[in-house]
C-alpha positions as a Markdown table, in Angstrom:
| # | Residue | x | y | z |
|---|---|---|---|---|
| 1 | Met | 136.1 | 71.4 | 51.0 |
| 2 | Asp | 132.3 | 71.6 | 51.6 |
| 3 | Lys | 130.8 | 75.0 | 52.5 |
| 4 | Lys | 129.3 | 75.2 | 56.0 |
| 5 | Glu | 125.5 | 75.8 | 55.7 |
| 6 | Cys | 122.5 | 76.3 | 58.0 |
| 7 | Cys | 121.0 | 72.9 | 58.6 |
| 8 | Glu | 117.5 | 74.4 | 58.3 |
| 9 | Cys | 117.7 | 76.4 | 55.0 |
| 10 | Gly | 121.1 | 75.8 | 53.4 |
| 11 | Ile | 122.4 | 79.4 | 53.5 |
| 12 | Ala | 126.2 | 79.5 | 53.5 |
| 13 | Tyr | 127.7 | 80.7 | 56.6 |
| 14 | Ser | 130.2 | 82.9 | 54.6 |
| 15 | Glu | 127.3 | 85.0 | 53.4 |
| 16 | Glu | 125.9 | 85.2 | 56.9 |
| 17 | Glu | 129.3 | 86.3 | 58.3 |
| 18 | Leu | 129.7 | 88.9 | 55.5 |
| 19 | Phe | 126.3 | 90.3 | 56.4 |
| 20 | Ser | 127.2 | 90.4 | 60.1 |
| 21 | Leu | 130.4 | 92.5 | 59.4 |
| 22 | Gln | 128.9 | 94.8 | 56.9 |
| 23 | Val | 125.4 | 95.4 | 58.2 |
| 24 | Ser | 124.5 | 93.9 | 61.6 |
| 25 | Gly | 127.7 | 94.9 | 63.0 |
| 26 | Asn | 126.8 | 98.5 | 62.2 |
| 27 | Ala | 123.3 | 98.4 | 63.3 |
| 28 | Glu | 123.5 | 101.4 | 65.6 |
| 29 | Glu | 125.0 | 103.6 | 62.8 |
| 30 | Ile | 122.4 | 102.2 | 60.2 |
| 31 | Asp | 119.3 | 102.4 | 62.4 |
| 32 | Pro | 120.1 | 104.1 | 65.8 |
| 33 | Asp | 116.4 | 104.4 | 66.7 |
| 34 | Asp | 115.6 | 100.8 | 65.7 |
| 35 | Ala | 112.9 | 102.1 | 63.4 |
| 36 | Tyr | 113.7 | 100.4 | 60.1 |
| 37 | Asp | 112.4 | 97.1 | 58.8 |
| 38 | Trp | 115.5 | 94.8 | 59.0 |
| 39 | Tyr | 114.0 | 92.3 | 56.7 |
| 40 | Ala | 113.9 | 95.0 | 54.0 |
| 41 | Ile | 117.5 | 96.0 | 54.9 |
| 42 | Thr | 118.6 | 92.5 | 54.6 |
| 43 | Leu | 116.7 | 91.9 | 51.3 |
| 44 | Gly | 118.4 | 95.0 | 49.8 |
| 45 | Trp | 121.8 | 94.0 | 51.0 |
| 46 | Ala | 121.4 | 90.5 | 49.4 |
| 47 | Leu | 120.2 | 92.1 | 46.1 |
| 48 | Ala | 123.2 | 94.3 | 46.1 |
| 49 | Lys | 125.4 | 91.3 | 46.5 |
| 50 | Asp | 124.0 | 90.0 | 43.1 |
| 51 | Met | 121.7 | 87.5 | 44.6 |
| 52 | Thr | 118.6 | 86.6 | 42.6 |
| 53 | Ala | 115.3 | 87.8 | 44.0 |
| 54 | Lys | 114.5 | 84.3 | 45.2 |
| 55 | Gln | 117.9 | 83.9 | 46.8 |
| 56 | Ala | 117.7 | 87.3 | 48.5 |
| 57 | His | 114.3 | 86.4 | 50.1 |
| 58 | Glu | 115.6 | 83.1 | 51.2 |
| 59 | Phe | 118.7 | 84.9 | 52.8 |
| 60 | Ala | 116.5 | 87.5 | 54.4 |
| 61 | Arg | 114.3 | 84.7 | 55.9 |
| 62 | His | 117.4 | 82.9 | 57.0 |
| 63 | Ile | 118.8 | 86.0 | 58.8 |
| 64 | Arg | 115.5 | 86.7 | 60.5 |
| 65 | Tyr | 114.5 | 83.2 | 61.6 |
| 66 | His | 117.8 | 81.2 | 61.9 |
| 67 | Thr | 120.2 | 83.7 | 63.4 |
| 68 | Asp | 120.4 | 86.4 | 66.0 |
| 69 | Leu | 121.3 | 88.9 | 63.4 |
| 70 | Gly | 117.9 | 90.1 | 62.2 |
């Protein structure tokens, strides 16, 4: 079975869904005043998930520009 991917950047939707559940879904608890840089938060999350630096930046750009999560 093929993985579903963003047609613009190729990020797998399963990674996006996991980010949504673990981070974006808890935005009010993580950043109640909306004061943090969410690109940096996304980047840190991706690195903690063992993505390479390049993959993590690509993922953070995907979340920011291709979804409503960032």
